[in-house]
N, C-alpha and C positions, 0 to 999 in steps of 0.2 A: 430593666436590668434586674436580674435575679440573682441573689444571694444564695449563700448554702442552705440559710436556715428557711429560706421563702417565706419570711414574715413581712418583708417590705420589699418595694421594688425600687424605691429612689431615696437619696440622701435627705434628711429631714429640712435641710435648707437649701436644696438645689431648686431648680425650675423644672419645668414639666420634662426635660430631657435630661435631667439629672447632672444638669450642668451648675456649678457653685461659683460665685465670684470673690475674689479676694484681693488682698492689697499685701504687697511688700516692698521692703527697702530696694531701692533701684541697684545699688551696691550689690546687694545680697542676689538680686535677681541675675545681674551681669556677670558675677564672678561666682557664686555659691550653689544656685540651683540646680540640683541634679548631681552636686560633687560634695557637699558637706555632709560629713559622716555622722556629724551632731543633729543633722537635721536642719532644714530651713523653714522659719514659721512664716505661715501665710495669715493674715488678719482678715476678720470679717467687714472691718470698714476703716476708712482713713482714721477715725479717732482712735479707734483701737490701736492701730498700728503706730500712731504718735505717743499713745500712752504708754506702750510697751516697749518700743524700740527707739529709744532716745536719739540715735544716730540719725534719724529722721529730720530731727529740728537742727541737728550739725551740719545739715547739707546733703545728705546721701540721696535725696529724691525717692520718687515714689513711682511704683508700678502698679496698673490693675491687671489682675490676671483671671483667667477661667479655668477651672479644674474639674474633671470627671473621672469617674471610674471607667478604667479602659480593658476592654476584652480582645480588641485586636489593636494593631499599629495604625496610628491617625497621622498622614503626614502632616496636616497643619496644628497638630499639637505635640511640637519638638520636645518637650521635657517628659521623660517617663521615669517614675519613681514609685514610693509605696508610702501609704498612710495607714496607722493602725486603725481597725476595723470600725470599733465604736467611735472613735472621735472622727472619722470621715461620715459616718452615717448621721450622727446625732448631735456632733460639735461644729464640724467644718462649715464656715459660712455664717456662724451664730454666736461663738463663743468667744468673749473677749480677749481670752489668752492665747488665740490661735491655734492653728493645726499644724503640725510639724511634717514636711515633705522630705523623706530620705531617698538618697539615691540606690538604694538596694534593701531588699527583704531582710537581710541577715542585721542591717543596722536597726531598722524599724524595729525588729524583735528585740535587740539588746537594748534600745532607749526607751521602748513604750513598755510599761508594766503589764497592760492589759492584753497585749500583741500575744504573748503566750497562750493566753486564755480564749481570746476572740478572734485571733488571727489579723491577718493584713490585707488591704487593699491595693490593687495595682492602680496607678492613677496618672493621667496623663494631664500636663498643664500647658497652657498657652498665654502669650500676651495680648491684652487686650489694647492698652494704651499708656503712654507714658502720662502720669499724672502730674508728675513735677519732676525737671530734670535735676541731675546733681549740680550743687554749687562747691566748684574745686576751691574757690577761695576762702568760703565758709567752713569747708573740710578740713583746708590748712589750719584756719585759724584756729579751730577747736581742737587741734592737735597738738597746740604750743602751751607750756606752762605758763602759770601767771608769773613767776620769777623772771622766767626768759623774756615775757613781753615786758617787763620793767626794764630790764637791760635793753631792749629794743627800742624802747620810749626815750632811753637817755643816750643812745647812741644809733643814729640813723643807718650807720653802716655795718651795726653788728647784725650778724645773722641767727636769729633765735633756734633752739634745739629743739625740736619735736620730742614727742615722750619717749621714742626710742633711742633719744641722744644724738639724732643726726641734724644737721645744719638745714634750716628750711630755706632754701635760696628764693629770691625774687619777691619777697615781701615788701620791698621798697622802705622808704623813711616814713616820717611824720605826716605826711601828705595821705599815708595810706590807713593812718591809725583809726579813723572813724568807719573808714570801708571795712576794715577787718574786725575791730574791737571796739567801736564807739559804745555798743549796745551791752558792754561787759565791763564797763569800766569800773574799777575798784577791787577786783578779785587780783590778788598777788600771789595767793598760795595755791598749790595743787593745780589740777587741770582747770582750765577755764569750760565751764559747761554751758 
């Protein structure tokens, strides 16, 4: 792959074909990749993902992806977007803070300060595998405030309210406390984390 300045031909952290491996939250992959105007972060390792994107420990799941610079439309690389040029070539696949993938060039330039000076790279992304499926019950459990859990523990018929104030149906009674919240006992205020 040749770039405008012709000083290098592959991203620093890519393989010999210029393909970079990364990881992201499965919910982000399923619903945000290629749509999020703020950019979707792709991390170089599962550890980096878990350290930076706390939703993963709340049950969102993990997907391994590959991404590469695109100069033509490729059928088995279904997601097309943009990354800031320096980020793609020097940080993507190596920087613990991850690399942001934007749905269009304008959003990339808007949110990446160096994009105006160094430009953007057209990028394709594809899923390699699902590392960890999402856990709906854990996600539901982590969306409920601690004060709501106290009410739920005291009244098995009470439907706790999630963080947006809507009742969470189907949580069941005390027989499910350990399943949902056993590892979080003692948190009574604020969000359960």
